[in-house]
Backbone as a printed PyTorch tensor [residue, N CA C, xyz], in Angstrom:
tensor([[[153.6380, 111.0160, -44.9000],
         [153.9030, 111.4620, -43.5430],
         [152.6040, 111.4130, -42.7420]],

        [[152.7480, 111.2230, -41.4590],
         [151.6090, 111.1500, -40.5540],
         [151.8030, 112.1550, -39.4240]],

        [[150.7280, 112.4030, -38.7020],
         [150.7680, 113.3280, -37.5720],
         [150.5520, 112.5700, -36.2770]],

        [[151.1840, 113.0740, -35.2220],
         [151.0950, 112.4740, -33.8990],
         [151.0020, 113.5780, -32.8600]],

        [[150.2320, 113.3110, -31.7890],
         [150.1750, 114.2360, -30.6620],
         [150.8990, 113.5740, -29.4970]],

        [[151.7380, 114.3660, -28.8470],
         [152.4440, 113.9220, -27.6520],
         [151.8410, 114.6590, -26.4630]],

        [[151.3890, 113.8920, -25.4680],
         [150.9090, 114.4420, -24.2080],
         [151.8670, 113.9420, -23.1330]],

        [[152.4990, 114.8530, -22.4290],
         [153.4160, 114.4600, -21.3650],
         [153.0680, 115.2380, -20.1020]],

        [[153.0620, 114.5690, -18.9730],
         [152.7270, 115.1830, -17.6980],
         [153.9350, 115.1130, -16.7710]],

        [[154.2720, 116.2670, -16.2030],
         [155.4200, 116.3420, -15.2960],
         [155.1640, 115.5560, -14.0130]],

        [[156.2380, 115.0450, -13.4520],
         [156.1650, 114.4470, -12.1220],
         [155.9530, 115.5880, -11.1200]],

        [[155.2020, 115.3370, -10.0790],
         [155.0100, 116.3380,  -9.0280],
         [156.3580, 116.7210,  -8.4250]],

        [[156.5040, 117.9990,  -8.1250],
         [157.7100, 118.4660,  -7.4580],
         [158.9410, 118.5410,  -8.3360]],

        [[158.7690, 118.5150,  -9.6570],
         [159.9080, 118.5420, -10.5670],
         [160.0520, 119.8710, -11.3150]],

        [[159.5470, 120.9540, -10.7280],
         [159.6630, 122.2660, -11.3650],
         [161.1000, 122.6780, -11.6330]],

        [[161.9970, 122.3540, -10.7280],
         [163.4060, 122.7110, -10.9120],
         [164.0210, 121.9320, -12.0780]],

        [[163.5970, 120.6950, -12.2650],
         [164.0850, 119.8900, -13.3940],
         [163.6130, 120.5230, -14.6980]],

        [[162.3340, 120.9180, -14.7610],
         [161.8000, 121.5840, -15.9540],
         [162.5990, 122.8480, -16.2430]],

        [[162.8040, 123.6770, -15.2300],
         [163.5180, 124.9470, -15.4300],
         [164.9490, 124.7230, -15.9100]],

        [[165.6160, 123.7470, -15.3480],
         [167.0100, 123.4880, -15.7080],
         [167.1670, 122.9960, -17.1440]],

        [[166.2010, 122.2410, -17.6380],
         [166.3250, 121.6250, -18.9640],
         [165.4940, 122.3070, -20.0460]],

        [[164.7490, 123.3460, -19.6850],
         [163.8770, 124.0060, -20.6610],
         [164.6300, 124.5860, -21.8560]],

        [[165.7540, 125.2930, -21.6640],
         [166.4500, 125.8240, -22.8510],
         [166.8630, 124.7310, -23.8380]],

        [[167.3860, 123.6230, -23.3470],
         [167.8090, 122.5270, -24.2300],
         [166.6020, 121.8640, -24.8910]],

        [[165.5120, 121.7130, -24.1500],
         [164.2790, 121.1440, -24.7050],
         [163.7730, 122.0160, -25.8520]],

        [[163.7020, 123.3090, -25.6270],
         [163.1960, 124.2290, -26.6550],
         [164.1040, 124.2420, -27.8840]],

        [[165.4030, 124.2060, -27.6630],
         [166.3460, 124.1710, -28.7960],
         [166.1520, 122.8990, -29.6180]],

        [[165.9560, 121.7820, -28.9540],
         [165.7790, 120.5120, -29.6690],
         [164.4980, 120.5020, -30.5040]],

        [[163.4230, 121.1040, -29.9780],
         [162.1720, 121.1590, -30.7360],
         [162.3550, 121.8990, -32.0560]],

        [[163.2670, 122.8490, -32.0810],
         [163.4830, 123.6830, -33.2620],
         [164.6030, 123.1880, -34.1660]],

        [[165.3560, 122.2060, -33.7190],
         [166.4840, 121.7250, -34.5200],
         [165.9980, 120.8530, -35.6750]],

        [[166.8430, 120.6740, -36.6380],
         [166.5030, 119.8680, -37.8140],
         [167.4110, 118.6490, -37.9350]],

        [[167.9200, 118.1620, -36.8140],
         [168.8320, 117.0250, -36.8380],
         [168.1350, 115.7050, -36.5190]],

        [[166.8490, 115.6500, -36.8180],
         [166.0630, 114.4520, -36.5560],
         [165.0220, 114.3140, -37.6680]],

        [[164.4400, 113.1300, -37.8300],
         [163.5220, 112.8980, -38.9580],
         [162.0650, 113.2900, -38.7110]],

        [[161.8080, 114.1420, -37.7260],
         [160.4410, 114.5860, -37.4600],
         [160.3780, 116.0970, -37.5720]],

        [[159.1480, 116.6090, -37.6710],
         [158.9480, 118.0560, -37.7120],
         [157.9190, 118.4140, -36.6480]],

        [[158.3130, 119.2490, -35.6890],
         [157.4050, 119.6910, -34.6400],
         [156.6070, 120.8640, -35.1980]],

        [[155.2900, 120.6800, -35.2890],
         [154.4230, 121.6960, -35.8770],
         [153.8330, 122.6330, -34.8360]],

        [[153.4640, 122.0950, -33.6970],
         [152.8930, 122.8640, -32.6020],
         [153.4960, 122.3300, -31.3120]],

        [[153.8050, 123.2100, -30.4010],
         [154.3180, 122.7550, -29.1220],
         [154.1000, 123.7930, -28.0540]],

        [[153.8990, 123.3210, -26.8490],
         [153.7620, 124.2320, -25.7360],
         [153.5230, 123.4900, -24.4470]],

        [[153.7060, 124.2160, -23.3430],
         [153.4700, 123.5960, -22.0460],
         [151.9880, 123.5360, -21.7230]],

        [[151.5860, 122.5070, -20.9980],
         [150.2620, 122.4940, -20.4060],
         [150.3950, 123.2010, -19.0540]],

        [[149.2740, 123.6950, -18.5440],
         [149.3040, 124.5060, -17.3340],
         [148.3470, 123.9540, -16.2800]],

        [[148.7090, 124.1590, -15.0080],
         [147.7890, 123.7930, -13.9370],
         [146.8220, 124.9520, -13.6990]],

        [[145.9290, 124.8100, -12.7320],
         [144.9000, 125.8230, -12.4750],
         [145.4950, 127.1800, -12.1030]],

        [[146.7050, 127.1890, -11.5520],
         [147.3580, 128.4400, -11.1670],
         [148.1910, 129.0410, -12.2970]],

        [[148.2570, 128.3370, -13.4370],
         [149.0170, 128.8370, -14.5740],
         [150.4640, 128.3810, -14.6180]],

        [[150.8590, 127.4930, -13.7350],
         [152.2280, 126.9630, -13.7360],
         [152.3290, 125.8060, -14.7380]],

        [[153.4800, 125.7170, -15.4050],
         [153.7040, 124.6330, -16.3620],
         [153.6930, 123.2910, -15.6300]],

        [[152.9830, 122.3130, -16.2270],
         [152.9220, 120.9870, -15.6010],
         [152.9820, 119.8510, -16.6190]],

        [[153.3460, 120.1620, -17.8490],
         [153.4310, 119.1360, -18.8760],
         [153.7330, 119.7580, -20.2240]],

        [[153.6630, 118.9250, -21.2570],
         [153.9860, 119.3440, -22.6200],
         [152.9900, 118.7200, -23.5850]],

        [[152.6100, 119.4840, -24.6110],
         [151.7990, 118.9720, -25.7020],
         [152.5130, 119.3470, -26.9980]],

        [[152.6910, 118.3620, -27.8670],
         [153.3360, 118.5780, -29.1570],
         [152.4910, 117.9420, -30.2580]],

        [[152.4630, 118.5620, -31.4170],
         [151.9460, 117.9250, -32.6240],
         [153.1520, 117.7690, -33.5380]],

        [[153.3970, 116.5250, -33.9290],
         [154.6040, 116.1810, -34.6830],
         [154.2290, 115.5020, -35.9850]],

        [[154.9170, 115.8750, -37.0580],
         [154.7900, 115.2020, -38.3460],
         [155.9760, 114.2450, -38.4710]],

        [[155.6810, 112.9930, -38.8000],
         [156.7460, 111.9870, -38.8910],
         [156.3350, 110.8760, -39.8360]],

        [[157.2980, 110.0990, -40.2660],
         [157.0310, 108.9810, -41.1470],
         [156.3710, 107.8200, -40.4480]],

        [[156.6400, 107.6690, -39.1470],
         [156.1080, 106.5260, -38.4000],
         [156.1560, 106.8150, -36.9070]],

        [[155.3540, 106.0930, -36.1560],
         [155.3270, 106.2250, -34.7080],
         [156.7200, 106.0280, -34.1110]],

        [[157.4730, 105.0860, -34.6310],
         [158.8240, 104.8300, -34.1280],
         [159.7320, 106.0390, -34.2220]],

        [[159.5480, 106.8720, -35.2500],
         [160.3440, 108.0950, -35.3810],
         [160.0350, 109.0590, -34.2380]],

        [[158.7730, 109.1480, -33.8680],
         [158.3730, 110.0280, -32.7660],
         [158.9030, 109.4770, -31.4420]],

        [[158.8050, 108.1710, -31.2580],
         [159.3220, 107.5520, -30.0360],
         [160.8200, 107.8070, -29.8910]],

        [[161.5580, 107.6700, -30.9800],
         [162.9990, 107.9190, -30.9520],
         [163.2880, 109.3820, -30.6520]],

        [[162.5450, 110.2800, -31.2980],
         [162.7160, 111.7070, -31.0580],
         [162.4630, 112.0360, -29.5870]],

        [[161.3820, 111.5250, -29.0420],
         [161.0490, 111.8270, -27.6500],
         [162.0610, 111.2140, -26.6820]],

        [[162.5960, 110.0590, -26.9990],
         [163.5990, 109.4360, -26.1190],
         [164.8330, 110.3150, -25.9620]],

        [[165.1180, 111.1370, -26.9660],
         [166.2610, 112.0340, -26.9050],
         [165.9600, 113.4090, -26.3420]],

        [[164.6940, 113.6540, -25.9850],
         [164.3250, 114.9700, -25.4680],
         [164.9610, 115.2030, -24.0970]],

        [[165.5100, 116.3970, -23.8630],
         [166.1410, 116.6770, -22.5660],
         [165.2230, 116.4650, -21.3660]],

        [[163.9350, 116.7750, -21.4940],
         [163.0150, 116.5310, -20.3830],
         [162.8800, 115.0410, -20.0960]],

        [[162.7810, 114.2360, -21.1460],
         [162.6590, 112.7870, -20.9760],
         [163.9320, 112.2350, -20.3480]],

        [[165.0540, 112.6360, -20.8700],
         [166.3420, 112.1430, -20.3560],
         [166.5640, 112.5320, -18.9030]],

        [[165.9960, 113.6740, -18.4820],
         [166.1470, 114.1330, -17.0990],
         [165.0960, 113.5380, -16.1620]],

        [[164.1570, 112.7590, -16.6980],
         [163.1400, 112.1340, -15.8700],
         [162.0180, 113.0640, -15.4310]],

        [[161.7750, 114.1420, -16.1950],
         [160.7370, 115.1030, -15.8280],
         [159.3310, 114.5060, -15.8780]],

        [[159.0590, 113.7360, -16.9060],
         [157.6930, 113.2690, -17.1190],
         [157.3600, 112.0190, -16.3140]],

        [[156.1980, 112.0450, -15.6840],
         [155.6760, 110.8610, -15.0230],
         [154.8440, 110.0340, -15.9830]],

        [[154.3220, 110.6960, -17.0060],
         [153.5180, 110.0200, -18.0220],
         [153.7920, 110.6590, -19.3740]],

        [[153.9480, 109.8260, -20.3930],
         [154.1510, 110.2970, -21.7560],
         [153.3350, 109.4140, -22.6830]],

        [[152.4830, 110.0470, -23.4680],
         [151.6140, 109.3110, -24.3830],
         [151.7590, 109.8990, -25.7810]],

        [[151.8650, 109.0280, -26.7770],
         [151.9440, 109.4450, -28.1800],
         [150.7630, 108.8110, -28.9020]],

        [[149.9680, 109.6440, -29.5680],
         [148.8030, 109.1380, -30.2910],
         [148.8320, 109.6080, -31.7420]],

        [[148.4060, 108.7740, -32.6790],
         [148.2100, 109.2330, -34.0560],
         [147.1430, 110.3340, -34.0440]],

        [[147.2710, 111.2690, -34.9830],
         [146.3980, 112.4490, -35.0040],
         [145.9450, 112.7330, -36.4230]],

        [[144.6760, 113.1020, -36.5840],
         [144.1340, 113.5050, -37.8820],
         [143.7170, 114.9650, -37.7810]],

        [[144.2900, 115.8230, -38.6170],
         [143.9530, 117.2510, -38.5920],
         [142.4950, 117.4540, -38.9390]],

        [[141.8270, 118.3520, -38.2080],
         [140.4540, 118.7300, -38.5050],
         [140.3960, 120.1760, -38.9690]],

        [[140.9810, 121.0750, -38.2060],
         [141.0430, 122.4990, -38.5350],
         [142.4890, 122.9530, -38.5150]],

        [[142.8000, 123.9680, -39.2940],
         [144.1480, 124.5350, -39.2620],
         [145.2090, 123.6020, -39.8090]],

        [[144.9610, 123.0000, -40.9470],
         [145.9100, 122.0760, -41.5560],
         [147.2470, 122.7940, -41.7470]],

        [[148.3590, 122.1940, -41.3070],
         [149.6620, 122.8530, -41.4130],
         [150.1690, 122.8950, -42.8480]],

        [[151.1630, 123.7450, -43.0690],
         [151.7840, 123.7800, -44.3880],
         [152.6280, 122.5340, -44.5620]],

        [[152.7850, 122.1350, -45.7990],
         [153.6460, 120.9960, -46.0890],
         [155.0740, 121.4960, -46.2010]],

        [[156.0700, 120.6040, -46.0930],
         [157.4550, 121.0330, -46.2660],
         [157.6810, 121.7140, -47.6140]],

        [[156.8890, 121.3440, -48.6160],
         [157.0360, 121.9430, -49.9400],
         [156.3870, 123.3140, -50.0130]],

        [[155.6610, 123.6870, -48.9630],
         [155.0370, 124.9910, -48.9230],
         [153.7350, 125.0860, -49.6990]],

        [[153.1080, 123.9410, -50.0160],
         [151.8890, 124.0030, -50.8080],
         [150.6270, 123.9840, -49.9590]],

        [[150.7730, 124.1020, -48.6470],
         [149.6200, 124.1600, -47.7640],
         [149.4760, 125.5480, -47.1740]],

        [[148.6510, 125.6910, -46.1450],
         [148.4800, 126.9740, -45.4810],
         [149.7960, 127.4960, -44.9120]],

        [[149.8150, 128.7710, -44.5930],
         [151.0430, 129.4270, -44.1200],
         [151.6170, 128.7300, -42.9010]],

        [[152.9190, 128.7250, -42.7960],
         [153.6500, 128.1530, -41.6770],
         [155.1260, 128.2650, -41.9620]],

        [[155.9350, 128.2450, -40.8960],
         [157.3580, 128.4350, -41.1340],
         [158.2140, 127.3430, -40.5370]],

        [[157.7010, 126.1450, -40.4380],
         [158.5330, 125.0390, -39.9900],
         [158.3360, 124.7350, -38.5180]],

        [[159.4310, 124.3950, -37.8200],
         [159.3220, 123.9510, -36.4420],
         [158.6540, 124.9870, -35.5520]],

        [[158.1710, 124.5200, -34.4130],
         [157.4370, 125.3640, -33.4730],
         [158.1530, 126.6710, -33.2120]],

        [[157.4070, 127.7370, -33.2240],
         [157.9510, 129.0750, -32.9980],
         [157.7000, 129.5320, -31.5790]],

        [[157.7830, 130.8170, -31.3480],
         [157.5820, 131.3810, -30.0300],
         [156.1840, 131.9560, -29.9190]],

        [[155.3210, 131.2790, -29.2340],
         [153.9550, 131.7380, -29.0550],
         [153.7780, 132.3660, -27.6930]],

        [[152.5380, 132.5460, -27.2750],
         [152.2490, 133.2170, -26.0200],
         [152.9160, 132.5490, -24.8180]],

        [[153.0010, 131.2330, -24.8240],
         [153.6180, 130.5390, -23.6970],
         [155.1140, 130.3840, -23.8930]],

        [[155.6420, 130.8390, -25.0240],
         [157.0760, 130.7730, -25.2620],
         [157.5580, 129.4720, -25.8410]],

        [[156.6730, 128.5100, -26.1080],
         [157.1220, 127.2630, -26.6910],
         [156.3910, 126.9220, -27.9760]],

        [[155.2390, 127.4580, -28.2010],
         [154.4430, 127.0890, -29.3690],
         [154.4910, 128.1460, -30.4440]],

        [[153.7190, 127.9500, -31.5160],
         [153.6800, 128.9280, -32.5770],
         [152.9540, 130.1850, -32.1280]],

        [[153.0090, 131.2150, -32.9250],
         [152.3550, 132.4740, -32.5850],
         [150.8640, 132.2570, -32.3380]],

        [[150.2560, 133.1670, -31.6100],
         [148.8580, 133.0070, -31.1940],
         [147.8890, 132.9730, -32.3720]],

        [[148.2160, 133.6580, -33.4510],
         [147.2890, 133.6610, -34.5840],
         [147.2950, 132.2940, -35.2620]],

        [[146.1540, 131.8850, -35.7720],
         [146.0350, 130.5920, -36.4290],
         [146.5930, 130.6660, -37.8420]],

        [[146.8660, 129.5010, -38.4540],
         [147.3990, 129.4900, -39.8050],
         [146.3620, 129.9830, -40.8020]],

        [[146.8220, 130.6310, -41.8390],
         [145.9290, 131.1060, -42.8880],
         [145.6700, 129.9710, -43.8830]],

        [[144.6330, 130.0970, -44.6330],
         [144.4200, 129.1280, -45.7040],
         [143.2270, 128.2290, -45.4600]],

        [[143.1810, 127.1680, -46.2160],
         [142.0610, 126.2390, -46.2050],
         [141.8600, 125.6140, -44.8440]],

        [[140.6050, 125.4790, -44.4920],
         [140.2540, 124.7950, -43.2480],
         [139.2680, 123.6900, -43.5950]],

        [[139.3880, 122.5880, -42.8970],
         [138.4340, 121.5020, -43.1140],
         [138.0260, 120.9560, -41.7550]],

        [[136.8980, 120.2870, -41.7210],
         [136.4700, 119.6980, -40.4490],
         [136.0320, 118.2720, -40.6480]]])
């Protein structure tokens, strides 16, 4: 399995689109009906603290799996994003747990963190590498 980071930026003036599709987007990030695992997720914020994009760290077998997953995202389908970029990612700190549970603590798909879309504010326990 490999890791990927998704950076997506909202189109200007699309706050209502984000609000309308946020519940479905959040539900999809947590569902297990796709071949990827969302490890970290949350909105990016503008200088005033308003949501203006999305950042995800995804574990998947291949880039194509992430592309397929993102194509089905409610925000993507609604045309929220003006830009969406997917990059391969190499963990440096806070290595996630494996599905088998042999890595640092973690409980699967993205949980409810401070912004309501990502994991809890505390970092994962266990081995760290840089």
